[in-house]
C-alpha positions in Angstrom: 36.6 -282.0 -135.1 37.3 -277.9 -135.6 40.2 -275.6 -135.2 39.5 -272.6 -134.2 41.4 -270.2 -136.0 42.8 -266.7 -134.5 40.7 -263.6 -135.7 41.4 -260.5 -137.5 40.8 -258.5 -134.6 42.5 -260.4 -131.8 45.7 -260.1 -133.9 44.9 -256.3 -134.1 44.1 -256.1 -130.4 47.7 -258.1 -129.4 49.5 -255.6 -132.0 48.1 -252.8 -130.4 48.7 -253.7 -127.0 52.3 -254.4 -128.0 52.7 -250.8 -129.7 50.8 -249.6 -126.7 53.7 -251.4 -124.1 56.2 -249.7 -126.2 54.9 -246.0 -125.9 54.7 -246.6 -122.7 58.4 -248.2 -121.5 60.7 -247.4 -124.9 61.5 -244.9 -127.3 61.4 -244.1 -130.9 63.9 -245.1 -133.4 64.3 -245.6 -137.6 64.2 -249.1 -138.3 65.8 -249.7 -141.8 64.5 -253.0 -143.9 67.3 -253.8 -146.8 66.6 -255.4 -149.7 68.8 -258.7 -149.7 70.4 -260.4 -152.4 69.5 -263.8 -152.2 65.8 -263.1 -151.4 65.2 -260.1 -153.9 67.2 -262.0 -156.7 64.7 -260.3 -158.8 65.7 -256.9 -158.4 68.2 -254.7 -160.7 71.6 -254.8 -159.3 73.7 -251.6 -158.5 75.8 -250.6 -161.6 78.3 -248.8 -159.9 79.8 -251.4 -157.1 78.0 -254.9 -158.0 80.6 -257.8 -158.3 79.4 -261.1 -160.6 82.0 -263.3 -157.5 81.0 -261.5 -154.3 77.5 -260.4 -152.8 79.2 -257.6 -150.9 80.0 -254.7 -152.7 82.8 -253.0 -150.2 81.7 -250.0 -151.5 81.0 -247.1 -150.1 77.7 -246.5 -152.3 74.4 -244.7 -151.9 72.8 -246.4 -155.0 72.9 -249.4 -153.1 74.3 -248.8 -149.8 76.4 -252.2 -149.3 73.1 -254.4 -150.9 74.2 -254.3 -154.4 70.7 -253.9 -155.0 69.9 -250.6 -156.4 67.4 -248.8 -154.1 69.6 -250.4 -151.3 66.6 -249.5 -148.3 63.6 -251.5 -149.0 61.5 -248.9 -146.4 62.6 -246.7 -143.7 60.3 -246.5 -141.0 59.9 -244.4 -137.2 58.7 -247.1 -135.0 58.5 -247.7 -130.9 61.2 -249.7 -129.7 62.9 -251.4 -126.5 66.6 -251.3 -125.8 68.1 -253.5 -123.2 71.1 -252.5 -121.1 74.8 -253.2 -123.2 75.9 -256.4 -122.7 79.2 -256.0 -121.7 82.2 -258.1 -124.0 85.2 -257.5 -125.1 86.8 -258.5 -128.9 90.7 -258.6 -129.3 91.6 -258.0 -132.4 95.0 -257.7 -134.1 94.6 -253.7 -133.4 93.6 -253.9 -129.7 90.4 -254.4 -128.4 87.2 -253.8 -129.5 84.8 -253.4 -126.6 81.0 -253.9 -128.7 77.7 -252.9 -127.5 75.2 -255.3 -127.8 72.2 -255.2 -127.1 68.2 -257.1 -127.2 65.8 -255.2 -129.4 61.9 -255.3 -129.1 59.7 -253.5 -131.6 56.5 -253.4 -133.4 55.4 -256.2 -136.4 56.2 -253.9 -139.1 58.2 -253.5 -141.2 59.1 -257.2 -140.8 62.9 -257.5 -140.0 66.1 -259.6 -141.2 69.3 -260.4 -140.2 71.5 -257.9 -141.9 68.8 -254.9 -141.7 69.5 -251.9 -139.3 67.9 -250.0 -136.3 69.2 -246.3 -135.6 68.9 -245.1 -132.4 67.7 -241.2 -131.9 69.2 -239.4 -129.0 67.1 -236.1 -129.9 64.4 -235.1 -131.8 63.7 -231.8 -133.5 60.2 -230.4 -132.5 58.9 -231.2 -136.2 59.7 -235.4 -135.6 62.8 -235.2 -137.3 65.9 -236.7 -135.5 67.7 -234.0 -134.5 70.6 -235.9 -132.8 71.6 -239.6 -133.0 72.8 -242.6 -130.9 73.9 -245.0 -132.9 73.2 -247.0 -135.9 73.1 -250.9 -135.0 73.1 -254.4 -137.1 70.2 -256.4 -136.8 71.2 -260.2 -136.2 69.0 -263.0 -135.3 65.2 -261.7 -135.1 62.2 -263.6 -133.6 58.8 -263.2 -134.7 56.1 -263.2 -132.1 52.8 -264.3 -133.3 49.2 -265.7 -132.5 49.8 -268.3 -135.5 47.5 -271.8 -135.1 45.7 -274.2 -136.9 46.0 -273.6 -140.7 47.3 -270.3 -140.6 50.7 -272.1 -139.6 53.4 -271.2 -141.8 51.8 -267.6 -143.0 54.4 -265.9 -141.3 53.2 -262.2 -142.3 49.9 -262.7 -141.1 49.9 -263.0 -137.5 52.9 -261.0 -136.6 52.2 -259.0 -133.4 55.5 -257.9 -132.5 59.5 -258.6 -133.0 62.7 -258.7 -131.1 66.5 -259.5 -132.0 69.5 -258.5 -130.7 71.6 -256.0 -132.2 75.2 -255.0 -132.0 76.2 -250.9 -132.6 78.1 -250.6 -135.7 80.8 -248.0 -136.6 80.5 -244.9 -137.7 82.9 -245.4 -141.0 80.8 -248.7 -142.2 78.6 -247.7 -145.6 74.9 -247.4 -144.1 76.6 -244.6 -141.3 76.3 -242.2 -144.2 72.0 -242.4 -145.0 71.1 -239.5 -144.8 69.2 -239.3 -141.4 69.4 -236.1 -139.4 66.4 -233.8 -140.7 64.6 -236.3 -142.3 61.0 -237.1 -142.3 60.4 -241.1 -141.9 56.7 -242.3 -141.7 55.0 -245.0 -139.4 54.5 -248.2 -140.9 50.9 -247.3 -141.0 50.8 -244.5 -143.3 52.4 -247.2 -145.9 49.9 -249.7 -145.6 46.3 -250.1 -145.1 45.0 -252.0 -141.6 46.2 -255.3 -141.6 47.6 -255.4 -144.5 51.2 -257.3 -144.3 54.2 -254.8 -144.7 55.4 -256.9 -147.4 56.5 -253.9 -150.1 58.7 -252.2 -152.4 59.9 -249.2 -152.2 56.9 -246.5 -152.8 54.4 -249.1 -153.9 51.5 -247.4 -152.3 49.9 -243.7 -152.7 50.6 -241.4 -150.3 48.7 -237.7 -149.7 50.3 -235.2 -152.4 52.4 -232.6 -151.3 51.8 -229.2 -151.2 53.3 -226.8 -153.9 56.6 -226.5 -152.4 60.2 -226.9 -154.4 63.6 -227.8 -152.2 66.3 -226.0 -153.9 69.9 -226.4 -152.8 73.8 -226.1 -154.2 75.8 -229.1 -154.7 79.3 -230.2 -156.1 82.9 -231.1 -153.9 84.5 -231.7 -157.3 85.2 -235.5 -155.7 82.0 -236.8 -155.4 80.3 -238.8 -158.7 77.0 -239.6 -156.7 75.4 -237.1 -154.6 72.3 -237.7 -152.3 70.2 -234.9 -151.4 67.7 -235.3 -148.3 64.5 -232.9 -148.4 60.9 -232.7 -146.9 58.6 -232.8 -149.5 57.1 -236.1 -148.3 56.4 -237.9 -151.7 59.0 -239.7 -154.2 56.5 -238.0 -157.4 59.0 -235.3 -157.9 60.4 -233.5 -160.4 63.9 -232.9 -160.4 66.4 -230.3 -162.9 69.8 -228.9 -162.4 71.1 -225.9 -163.2 75.4 -224.4 -164.0 75.2 -222.1 -161.2 77.2 -219.4 -163.7 75.4 -219.8 -167.0 72.3 -221.4 -166.0 72.3 -223.8 -168.4 70.3 -227.2 -167.5 72.3 -229.9 -167.0 71.6 -233.9 -167.5 72.6 -236.4 -164.6 70.9 -239.7 -163.7 68.3 -239.3 -161.1 67.4 -241.6 -158.7 63.8 -240.5 -156.7 63.6 -244.3 -155.0 62.6 -242.7 -151.4 60.0 -240.4 -149.9 62.8 -238.2 -148.6 66.0 -238.4 -150.8 67.3 -237.9 -154.5 70.2 -239.1 -155.3 72.2 -237.7 -158.3 75.4 -239.5 -160.4 77.1 -237.8 -162.8 80.0 -238.9 -165.4 82.2 -236.6 -163.7 81.9 -235.2 -160.3 80.8 -231.6 -159.5 83.4 -228.7 -159.2 83.2 -227.0 -156.2 79.3 -225.4 -155.4 79.1 -225.3 -159.3 75.6 -226.7 -160.0 71.8 -225.9 -158.3 69.4 -228.9 -157.5 65.9 -227.8 -157.5 63.3 -230.3 -156.5 60.0 -229.6 -157.0 56.4 -231.3 -155.7 53.8 -230.1 -156.7 50.0 -229.6 -155.5 48.5 -230.5 -158.4 50.0 -233.5 -159.9 49.3 -237.1 -161.1 50.9 -240.7 -160.9 50.9 -243.2 -163.5 52.0 -246.9 -163.8 52.3 -247.4 -167.5 53.7 -250.2 -169.7 52.3 -253.5 -171.1 55.5 -255.1 -172.9 54.1 -254.9 -176.4 53.0 -251.0 -177.1 55.9 -248.3 -177.9 53.6 -245.2 -177.7 51.2 -244.4 -175.1 49.0 -242.4 -174.3 48.3 -241.3 -170.8 45.0 -239.2 -169.7 45.8 -236.8 -167.4 42.6 -234.2 -166.8 44.9 -231.1 -165.8 42.9 -229.0 -168.3 46.5 -227.3 -169.6 49.3 -228.4 -172.0 51.1 -225.8 -169.5 52.6 -229.2 -167.7 55.9 -230.9 -166.7 56.6 -234.8 -167.0 59.1 -236.6 -166.1 59.7 -240.7 -165.9 60.8 -243.0 -163.7 62.1 -246.8 -163.3 58.8 -248.4 -160.5 61.3 -250.5 -159.3 64.6 -248.4 -159.1 63.1 -244.9 -159.5 65.8 -244.1 -161.8 64.9 -241.1 -164.0 64.1 -242.7 -167.8 64.6 -240.3 -171.0 61.5 -240.7 -173.3 60.0 -238.3 -176.3 57.7 -236.3 -174.6 54.1 -234.9 -176.4 52.1 -232.3 -174.8 49.1 -233.6 -177.3 46.3 -231.5 -176.2 45.0 -230.4 -172.5 44.3 -233.5 -170.8 46.7 -235.5 -172.5 50.1 -236.8 -172.8 51.9 -239.0 -175.6 55.0 -240.9 -174.8 57.1 -242.6 -177.6 59.6 -245.5 -177.0 61.9 -247.6 -179.0 61.1 -250.6 -177.1 57.9 -251.3 -175.7 58.2 -250.7 -172.2 57.9 -253.9 -169.5 54.4 -254.4 -167.6 54.2 -251.8 -165.0 58.0 -250.8 -165.4 57.6 -247.1 -165.5 56.1 -244.5 -163.3 54.9 -241.5 -165.3 54.8 -238.2 -162.9 52.5 -234.9 -164.7 52.3 -232.0 -162.6 50.4 -228.7 -164.0 
């Protein structure tokens, strides 16, 4: 007896049919696939609001976005979706009556959703494809994955998904995730992150992305209150150089830098910068190289960049969190840099960005 398995082309055809239907009858929206404390237990925790007892931070934190895991958002993607009408219902609470907006939501196969992920409904888009006005943030409840799984492929839950549907409920605009930067931010479709027919099970920005042009984003920051500041940009990459300057003196300023997404950089300060006191410059050069380094043994690592010059800029980031890492950097010659560490970096734990 033989079992006929679903072929890859059949799965791909079904996925495309689902997407075509959603494009014809639905709308574009933003999906936020989050890290989850129990399924991503190997990920580093947020150092600013993690509680050893409770798994919910209870804080408004733009490092972990309430997940207690650094980065918070595993992936933010622009997808096609279909929203049903609101299911009317009232909840009686101590402070009055709350009429929740509950709907059913159908979307593409990727990114794979879980309960407590989010969908952002966009009311109006800019001409360049970025969100201009939001309708609201919705929390995802139970998720049903539609698949063509048969035979011995049973249990391979990511291989044959062709679409997803979930119950969603609108969130208050005072919730933590409702502060996530969306307006004017470019979001990529899932296909931009993965090779064709590859399941979307990823960490933040693990796949190479086309180089950005030689552009930079400069902004004046500081309000005298916030220790953590998230800066949106449209550079389309996390391989960036970030520098801070005192606006009055021009002196370079240090801060903890997190380049965890392709469209934002988060700066964390020991003391909240005073009002409009700093200038942040975020640069993505056309000629740049990014390398993953670390073998758990070497404290001196030579990186061959072959840019033909010693006039380069080099920055290191934690591969998992996007946090900037400091070390001694030597422009050894016109085609290589030497990095020295006090302790050997773990295997593939650092990302080196070198630009000329």
